[in-house]
N, C-alpha and C positions, 0 to 999 in steps of 0.2 A: 502494498498498499503505500501510496507516495504521498506526503505530509504536504497538505496545502495549506491549511491555516489551524491554528490553534488558538482559543480563547478561555479566559477566567469569566466567568460570569459572577458578579458580586456588588455588594452595597458597599464596601470599603470598609467593612468591619475586618477585626484581627484575623478570624478564620478565612477571610476572602484574600488578604494580603498574602497569608501564609501558605494557599493555595497558591498565588500568583509567582511566590517566589521557589516553591518546590517545584512547580512547572518549568520556571526557567533552569532553576538546576538541573532536572531531568534531561532537557533539551541540550545544555552544555555536557553532560555526561554520556549523551548518545553521540555528541559530534554535530548536533542539526543546529545550524545557524539560520533561527529563523525569529520573528519576534512574536512574543505572546501579547495579544490584545487582552488590555484588562477591559471590560465591560459594565459599566455602573450604572446606564440608562437603564429603568426600570422597565421602558415600553419593549427595549429590546430585547430585554432578559423573557420578559413575559413571551415573546414572540416564539422561544424556545419551548416554552410550556413548563418551565420549573418552579417550583413554589420555594423549594429550600436551597440555600446559598451555602457554601460556593459551588458554583456548577465548573463542569470542564466540557467545552465542546473542542472537537477533533474534526477536523474536514465538514464542518455545519453539522454533525451529531452529536448529540448531547450523548457523554460517554460516563459522566458522573455528576450526583447532585446531593446536597445537604451533609457532604462530608469533607473532611481536609484529607488528601492521599497524601502519601508520603512520594518521594521523587521515585523510588522502585517501583512503587505502583503505577506512577505514571506511565513509567519507561514500557511497563507490560504491554500498555493500552496503544503506544505509538505504533 
């Protein structure tokens, strides 16, 4: 699977920031040079249909919602 986009959906809370940082770490560990988009706009978040933050979206598909994943868990999803 080719990685086209990766987004962290969140309201800016501590958990959401941790998810964002862990996602950046996971990409660095796998050698993928890509920007992680941090989406805080509630309208955009609602468009993905998730109710609990943080959310992780890879190639426009929601792969996690409501919990902070460790970098190793994110690498498994990539």
